[in-house]
N, C-alpha and C positions, 0 to 999 in steps of 0.2 A: 153831544159829541160833534166836533167839527169834522167836516169832510175834507180830507187832505188831498190836495191836487199835486200830482207828481210832475215836475218839470225836469226834463232830461237835458243836461249840458248847460253851458253858460254863454254860448255864442248866439248872437242874433235874436235875443229874447225880445218879445213884445214889451213895450213900455209898461203895460199893465202887470207884467210878470216880474218887474224889477222893483227895487226900492223897499225891500223888506228888512226887518230886524231879524237876524239869523243866529242860530246856534250851530257851531261847527264841530263835527266829530264823526266817529264811526257809528255810534248809537246802536250797536248790536246788543240787544237786551233792554235798552232804554231803562237802565237801572237808576238807583237813587242819585248817584253822582251825575249821570246824564241829565236827570230831571232838574238838578240844580242849575246846570248850564242853560237848559231850556227856559227855566224860570227867569233867569237874568235877561235872556232875549225877550221874554214876554213882558217884563217890566219896561224894557226899552220900547217895545212895540206900542204899548199903551201910552207911554210918554210922548212918543213921536207921532202917534196916530198912523202907524205903519202896520202892514201885515206881519204875522209871525211865521218865520220860516226856519227850516232845518236844512243844513248842508250835510250830505253824506256821499259815500263813494260806492261805485259798483264796477267791478267786483271789489270786495274788501281788499285794501292794500296788502294785507298779509298773504292773500292768495297769490299775489304777483311776486312778492319778495321771498316767500317761503312756499314754493309750489310743492305739491305732493304730500303735504302734512295731513294728518287726520282731520275729519270734519270738525268744525268748531262753532258753527253758528248757534245762537241762542234763540232765534226767532225767524220766521218767514217774513217776506216783505208784507204780506197781508196782515200778520200780527203786528209788525212794526207800525204800519199805517194806522191800525186801530188804536194802539197805545198813544201814538203821537196825536191822533185826533182827540183822545180823552184829555190830553194836556193842552188843547186849544191850538195846536199847530195847524196852519192853513196851507202851507206849501212845503213839499219836500223837494229840494233841489238835489237831484241825483246826478253826480258828476261821474261820467265814465272814466275809470282809472286806466287811462291809456298811456302809452309811452310818451305822448305829447304832454300830458298832465304831469307825469312823473318827472319829466325833465325841467319843469318850471322851477326857477329859484324861488325862495320865499318872497322876494320882492316882486317877481313876475306874477306869482300866484295872487298876492294881495292886489296888485295893479290890474292884471288882465282878467282875473276871475272875479274877485270880490268887488272891485271898484267899477271897472269898465263893463264887465259881463253882467253881473247880478245887480249892480248899482246898490249894493248893501248900504243901509243907513246906520246899521249898528251890527257888530259882530261879537258874540259871546263865545268864549272858549274855556276849557278846563285848565287848571293850573299846570298840568303836565302836557298840554297840547303841543304838538310839533307839526310843521308843515313845510312844504317846499323840498326841492331836491336835496338829498342828504339829511333831511329833517332838521335843517338849520334854523327854521323859523320857530319862534317861541312866543309866549304871551307878551313878553317885553317888546320883541320886534313888532308884533301885531299892533301894540299900542302906538309904536312909532309910525307905522304905516297908516294907522287910522288918523293920526294927527296930520300927516302929510296929505292924505287923500280925502279927508273930510268925512270919515265915518267914526262913530263911537265904538269903544271897545270895553267890554267888561270881562273879568276873569273870575271863575268860580274856584273857591278853595277846595281842599280835600274834604270828602264826606265819608265818615266811617262810624264804627261803634266799638264796643269792647272786644269784639271777635276779630275785626279786621281794621287796620289803620286807615285804609281808604277803600271805598267800594269800587269795584272794577269788574269788567267782563271776565278777566282772567280768574278772579276769585270765585265768580259764579261757576265757571267751567270746572275749577278744582273741586268745589263743593259737590257738583253733580257727579263728577268722575269718582268721588270718594263715597257716594251714597248718602249725601247730606242735603236732601231737597229743602229742608226747612231753613238751613243756612243760606241756600241759594235764594229762597223766597225773601229772606230778610234783606238781602242786598237789592233784589229786583223791586221789592215793594209789592209783589204779587207772586203766586206760585209759578214756577217754571212749567210751561205747557208745550206739549207736542201737538202740532196741527197736521193733519194729513187725510188723504182719501182712504176710505175703508176698502181693503182688498180682499179678494177671495182666497181663503187658505184651504187647509185640508178638511176643515169642518169637524175635526176630531173633538174639539171642546163641546160642540153641540151634541154629538153622539154621547158624550160622557156626562151631559147635564149642565155644562157651564159654557154657553155660546160666547165666543170672543170676537171682538172687532180687531182686525189686524191692520196696522198702519206702519209703513216703511219709515225709517228714521231720516232718510234723505241726507240733507246737509247739516242736520243738527249735531251738536256735540253729543257723543254717546255717553249717557249716564252709566253709572255702575250697573252691571248686569245683576238683575235680581227682581224681587217682587215688591210692588208699591201699592199703598192705598191711594186711590185716585178719585178725581171728579171729572166727568166728561160732559161737554156741551154739544148738543146736536144742532143742526142747522135751524131747526124750528124754535130754538131757545131753551128747550128742556135740558135739565141737568140731572145726571145720575151719578151717585156714588158707585165705586167699583174697586176691583183689584186687578192689577196688571203685572205682566211679566215683561221685562225688557231683556232681550238676549237672543240666543240662537236656538233655543229649545233643544238641548242635547239629548233629551230622553227619547224623542220621536224622530230624530234625524235633523241635523243642524241646517239652519237657514240663515240668510243674511240677517244681521241684527235688526230687530223690529220690536214694536210695541204690540202686545196682545192684551186687550182689556176686556174684562167681564163686567158688564153693567148690571148692577143689582136691580131686580124687578123689571127687567126690560128684555123683550124678545121680539124685535121687529127687524125687517130687512132694511139695513142701512148701507148695503154695498154701494160703492161709488159715491157715497156722500162724504162731505168734508166735516170732520169732527175735531174737537180740541180737548186734550186730556191734561189736567193738572196733576203733577206728581206731588203728593202731599206728605207721605211718610214712607220711609224705606223699611220693609219688613224683614227681608232676608236675602242672602245672595242666591243667584240661580244655581240649581242643583241638577245633577243627572241621577235619575232614579232607576232602580233595577227593573221595575215593572210599571206599566201604565196605571195599575191599581194603586201602587204607592204614591205615584204622582197625583192622582185624583184625590186621595185622602189628604195629602198635604195642601193641595189647592183649596179644599174645603176648609181646612184649618186656617189658611191664609185669609180666606173670605170672612170667616168669623172674626179674625183679628181686625181686619179692615173695617168691618161693620161696627165693632166696638169703638175704634178710633174715630170714625166718622159719624156714628149714630145709626142705629139699625133702621133701614128703610130710608135713610137720608137721601134727599135729591137736591 
């Protein structure tokens, strides 16, 4: 796996940081459609003997143009860098999405950012990519600017399957919000995973015989509240099958939406450690039980179902 170097901005870059073949987009989720764009940039990088880079924006433009909307991210920056590294990406050009950048016309963006700033030798975009103030730039205009300014351009067509016409981050979010993690995984090319630091909770699960690791959802899109069969990776590389609840835990007193995961065959102190949990199967919606005893009985049934789906003792 390649170590991805993050380069912030486009002004005053060292010559060694310029001259890459780049894929441009938001890359939230780095799904199969994104991977096709990156593959085109990788082909150009090999052909040109250039580094492979990805251009993205921080914050995501929709946070600027649609403030106050619910959390929507599909991955943390740490997860994004890991997935990009697995695809051979060497550089992530992270462009601060400021008023200055938002005001650049498509021609100014191509000239000032791509050509003069990054010195891009090739730019790969998706078929529906838009750029510049008012989103007036298109793959066709990018090709024109490439011819004028001296960089190559390639355009990835739509990627989809029988369930969706085109893979998109929006389709992943819809699948997760509707409790369809397997459909989300089909678009992503891997399970949707929540990464976060284990927090101290009420420790009620431990008292009842099923200790859980609690992780805040942060900026992630909130999946459908309910119970999931899961797989969790620990910092030391070990993996454990488990069962998790995503929601507000209405039976014992509502909390902010979070992930509470019970790792099968595991009972160690992992507070303050960074873990990553794959959502593999949706088992049932979140329920409010009349008693703690009823809740415990249902959780044990959920665990049995998860073990059957994942393989008993599976790690």
